[in-house]
C-alpha positions in Angstrom: 332.5 -40.9 8.2 331.7 -44.2 10.2 335.1 -45.7 11.0 335.8 -49.3 10.8 335.8 -51.6 13.8 339.1 -52.8 14.4 337.9 -56.1 15.0 335.9 -56.5 12.0 339.0 -56.5 10.2 340.5 -59.7 8.8 344.3 -60.7 8.6 344.5 -59.7 5.0 342.7 -56.4 5.4 345.1 -55.5 8.1 348.0 -56.2 6.2 347.0 -54.4 3.2 346.4 -51.3 5.3 349.9 -51.6 7.0 351.5 -51.7 3.2 349.5 -48.9 2.2 350.6 -46.7 5.4 354.5 -47.9 4.4 354.6 -50.4 7.1 355.5 -54.3 6.9 352.8 -56.4 6.1 353.7 -58.4 9.3 352.3 -55.8 11.5 348.8 -56.5 10.8 349.1 -60.1 12.4 350.6 -58.0 15.3 347.9 -55.7 15.6 345.4 -58.6 16.0 347.7 -60.1 18.4 347.6 -56.9 20.7 343.6 -57.2 20.6 343.3 -60.9 21.1 346.3 -62.0 23.5 346.4 -59.2 25.1 343.4 -57.9 25.5 344.3 -54.5 24.5 342.2 -52.3 22.6 344.2 -49.0 22.6 346.5 -48.6 19.8 348.7 -46.0 21.5 349.8 -48.7 23.6 350.9 -51.1 20.9 354.6 -50.5 21.5 356.0 -52.2 18.7 354.7 -50.1 16.7 355.7 -46.2 15.8 354.3 -43.6 17.6 353.0 -42.2 14.0 351.5 -45.4 12.9 350.1 -45.6 16.2 348.2 -42.0 15.6 346.7 -43.1 12.5 345.7 -46.6 13.8 343.7 -44.3 16.9 342.1 -42.2 14.0 341.2 -44.4 11.2 339.4 -47.4 13.3 336.9 -47.8 16.0 338.4 -49.3 19.0 335.7 -49.3 21.5 333.9 -52.5 23.0 330.2 -53.1 23.8 329.3 -51.1 27.0 329.1 -53.5 29.9 325.1 -52.6 31.0 324.4 -55.5 33.9 326.8 -58.1 35.1 324.5 -60.9 37.0 326.7 -63.2 39.4 324.6 -66.4 39.7 324.7 -68.3 43.2 326.5 -71.1 41.1 329.7 -68.2 40.3 328.8 -68.1 36.6 328.0 -64.5 35.5 325.5 -62.9 32.6 326.9 -60.0 31.2 324.7 -58.1 29.5 325.9 -55.9 26.9 325.1 -52.7 24.9 326.2 -52.5 21.1 327.0 -49.2 19.7 324.0 -48.4 18.2 322.0 -49.0 21.6 320.9 -52.7 21.0 321.2 -55.3 23.8 322.9 -58.8 23.7 324.5 -61.3 26.5 327.2 -63.8 27.2 327.6 -66.1 30.0 330.8 -66.5 31.8 331.1 -70.1 33.9 334.3 -70.5 35.1 335.0 -74.1 36.6 337.6 -76.1 38.3 339.4 -77.1 34.9 338.3 -74.8 32.4 336.4 -71.6 31.7 333.6 -71.4 29.4 332.2 -68.5 27.8 328.4 -68.7 26.3 328.4 -66.4 23.4 325.8 -64.7 21.3 325.8 -64.5 17.6 322.6 -62.0 17.0 320.6 -60.0 18.8 317.6 -62.1 19.7 316.6 -64.9 17.3 314.1 -65.7 14.6 313.9 -69.4 14.9 310.7 -69.4 17.3 311.8 -72.4 19.3 308.6 -72.8 21.4 311.2 -73.7 24.8 313.4 -70.3 24.6 312.8 -67.2 25.8 315.2 -65.5 23.1 312.9 -66.9 20.3 310.0 -65.1 21.7 311.8 -61.8 21.1 312.5 -61.9 17.3 315.6 -61.0 15.5 316.9 -57.4 15.6 319.9 -58.1 13.5 323.2 -60.4 13.4 326.5 -59.7 15.4 329.3 -58.8 13.5 332.7 -61.1 13.5 334.1 -58.0 16.1 331.1 -58.3 18.5 331.3 -61.6 19.0 335.4 -61.6 19.6 334.8 -58.5 21.7 332.8 -60.9 24.5 335.7 -62.8 24.6 338.3 -59.7 25.5 335.5 -58.3 27.7 335.2 -61.9 29.5 338.9 -62.2 29.9 338.9 -58.7 31.5 336.1 -59.8 33.6 338.2 -62.8 34.7 341.1 -60.1 35.9 338.4 -58.1 38.0 337.7 -61.4 39.8 341.2 -61.7 40.2 341.0 -65.1 38.2 344.2 -65.4 36.6 343.1 -67.5 33.7 341.4 -66.8 30.1 338.5 -68.4 28.7 339.6 -72.0 27.7 336.0 -72.8 25.9 333.6 -71.4 23.5 330.1 -72.5 23.1 327.9 -70.8 20.5 324.7 -71.1 22.7 323.9 -67.7 23.7 321.2 -65.3 21.7 320.6 -66.3 18.2 321.2 -69.1 15.5 324.9 -68.9 14.8 324.3 -70.7 11.1 322.0 -68.0 10.1 325.0 -65.5 10.6 327.0 -68.1 8.9 330.2 -65.6 7.4 330.1 -63.9 10.8 330.3 -67.0 13.0 333.0 -68.5 10.6 335.0 -65.5 10.6 334.8 -65.3 14.4 336.0 -68.8 14.9 338.8 -68.7 12.3 340.4 -66.1 15.1 339.4 -68.1 18.0 341.3 -70.9 16.7 344.4 -69.4 15.5 347.5 -70.1 17.5 348.8 -66.8 16.9 345.5 -65.2 18.2 343.1 -66.6 21.1 344.8 -69.8 20.3 341.7 -72.1 21.4 341.6 -75.7 20.5 339.2 -77.2 17.9 337.5 -79.4 20.8 336.8 -76.2 22.6 334.9 -74.4 20.1 331.2 -75.6 20.1 329.0 -74.3 17.4 325.2 -75.5 18.3 322.3 -75.1 15.5 318.7 -75.7 15.5 319.4 -77.6 12.0 320.2 -75.3 9.1 321.2 -78.1 6.7 323.1 -76.4 4.1 325.0 -74.3 6.6 326.0 -77.2 8.5 327.8 -79.0 5.3 329.5 -75.5 4.6 330.6 -75.2 8.5 332.3 -78.7 8.3 334.2 -77.3 5.1 335.1 -74.3 6.3 336.3 -74.3 10.1 336.9 -77.4 12.4 334.9 -76.7 15.2 332.8 -78.8 17.1 329.3 -79.1 16.2 326.1 -79.4 18.7 322.6 -79.7 17.2 319.8 -78.9 18.9 317.5 -81.5 18.9 314.9 -82.0 21.2 312.8 -84.5 19.8 313.3 -87.4 17.1 309.7 -87.2 15.5 308.7 -85.1 12.4 305.7 -83.9 13.5 306.6 -82.9 17.1 309.9 -81.6 16.2 308.3 -79.1 13.5 305.8 -77.9 16.1 308.4 -77.5 18.6 311.0 -76.0 15.9 310.2 -74.2 12.8 313.1 -75.0 11.4 312.2 -78.8 11.0 309.4 -77.6 8.6 311.8 -76.6 6.1 314.5 -78.9 6.9 313.2 -82.3 8.5 315.0 -84.9 10.5 315.9 -87.2 7.1 317.8 -84.3 5.6 319.4 -83.2 9.0 320.6 -86.7 9.2 322.0 -87.1 5.8 324.3 -84.2 6.3 325.4 -85.0 9.5 326.5 -88.6 8.4 328.8 -86.7 6.1 330.2 -83.8 8.9 333.7 -83.9 9.6 333.6 -84.7 13.3 336.0 -83.3 16.0 335.4 -84.8 18.9 336.0 -88.5 20.1 332.5 -88.8 21.0 331.3 -87.2 17.5 328.3 -85.2 17.3 326.6 -83.7 20.5 322.8 -83.5 20.5 321.1 -81.1 23.0 317.8 -82.8 24.1 316.0 -80.6 26.3 313.7 -82.8 28.8 310.1 -81.5 29.1 307.8 -83.0 31.4 305.2 -85.0 29.3 306.4 -83.8 25.8 309.5 -85.4 24.7 310.4 -87.4 27.5 308.8 -91.1 27.4 310.5 -94.4 26.3 308.6 -94.0 22.8 310.6 -90.8 22.3 313.9 -92.3 23.5 313.2 -95.2 21.0 312.7 -92.6 18.2 315.9 -90.7 19.4 318.1 -94.4 19.2 316.6 -94.9 15.7 317.5 -91.2 14.5 320.9 -91.5 15.9 321.6 -95.0 14.4 324.8 -94.9 12.3 326.0 -91.5 13.8 328.7 -90.8 16.3 326.8 -89.0 19.0 326.7 -87.9 22.6 323.5 -86.5 23.9 323.1 -83.9 26.6 319.6 -84.4 28.7 319.2 -80.6 29.7 316.1 -80.5 32.1 313.6 -77.9 30.9 314.7 -74.3 32.1 311.6 -72.7 33.2 310.9 -69.0 31.9 308.0 -66.5 32.7 304.8 -67.0 30.0 305.6 -70.7 29.7 303.7 -73.7 31.5 306.8 -76.3 30.4 308.5 -77.8 33.2 311.3 -79.8 33.7 311.1 -83.9 33.4 310.8 -85.2 36.9 314.1 -87.4 37.9 312.9 -90.2 37.7 311.7 -90.2 34.5 314.8 -88.7 32.9 316.9 -91.4 34.4 314.4 -94.3 32.9 315.3 -91.9 29.5 319.1 -91.7 30.3 319.0 -95.6 31.0 317.3 -96.6 27.7 319.9 -94.7 25.9 323.1 -95.5 27.9 321.9 -99.7 27.5 322.1 -98.7 24.0 325.5 -97.4 23.9 324.6 -93.8 23.7 326.2 -91.4 26.1 323.5 -89.1 27.8 325.0 -87.1 30.8 322.3 -84.8 32.4 323.4 -81.3 32.0 322.1 -79.1 34.8 322.4 -75.5 33.3 324.1 -73.0 35.2 323.2 -69.2 35.7 319.4 -70.5 36.4 318.9 -67.6 39.2 319.8 -64.7 36.9 318.1 -66.1 33.4 321.4 -66.9 32.0 320.8 -70.8 31.4 319.8 -72.5 28.2 316.8 -71.5 26.7 316.7 -68.5 29.1 318.6 -65.4 27.6 316.3 -62.5 26.9 318.8 -59.3 27.8 317.3 -59.3 31.1 318.4 -56.8 33.8 317.7 -57.6 37.7 314.6 -56.2 38.2 313.3 -58.1 34.7 313.9 -61.5 35.6 310.5 -62.1 36.1 308.7 -60.6 33.5 307.8 -62.3 29.8 310.5 -62.2 27.5 308.3 -60.2 24.4 307.6 -57.7 27.7 311.5 -57.3 28.3 312.1 -57.0 24.0 309.2 -54.2 24.0 311.1 -52.4 26.9 314.1 -52.6 24.9 312.6 -51.7 21.7 311.4 -48.4 23.7 314.9 -47.6 24.8 316.1 -48.0 21.3 313.5 -46.0 19.7 314.6 -43.4 22.6 318.0 -43.3 21.6 317.7 -42.4 18.2 315.4 -39.1 19.2 
């Protein structure tokens, strides 16, 4: 019989299990603390639990973590961590330590079905959703990696900007966020957990009701026709519906909602595009992150030249819209925005579909 993974258990479920074993309900919360605050996935080390109950925990639940297949370190000291799941699929997270924070970019799916034209992950297709436990495991593994790097800090910031569309895996992402924000567990600030979405309108509205996280919108164009060509999700949820929902969203940060705007040379970077963006943002408390297009094999799109980007940025700034340029970290190891495609070191120059087919073959071989 397949055992439930310990990280997939809710606090309520843990309490109920403890009571069923003749223990106090509060022990269920302490078990989660061991996993999240202490990075401990060995129930035999839970010193506040009786020996007999430790043995029951060990035999009743799965305590394994995804296997670390590859760690690729970038010249900028960020790291892309390629993980193999229990069913031999691959996903990635990116660890980005800096002077005043430690950011972890987490994945919510194996692949993605949004098919955005500028993103490698979207060219892989979707294999499956990650469970809440597989999302939380990325934080535990990242904290362990910091220890290996002799960095005494823990992850302070989470961005759901890895593989997948987080709101396409709504329930598991929300459940993971609840554990991240709980002061007894990962104890992350609501200002430091950011969920990024391509624009799944009903889920955005529900997210605002369920967890107080920061919201980022992957926008990239404020022209409906162009955005639909770049991001198929816009055909179902056009800009007018997206804005109507965002006007009601309970913002969690002083700058409001973050909009991600990949700057693609000759595509979405003219002053006319900037004017449409300003019109779309009218009435919203917003910040726009301008992200130079990160190239990847198989695309002809390149980043906007610096002067053109400065003109675009200046136009927004003169209209009181903060628009910092965000240069993505980890570009040399295929870890930057739009580059994640489960690549090992010898695969960085391969097209994402080629890598996806290779991963598929590995998966089929593992099932023989």
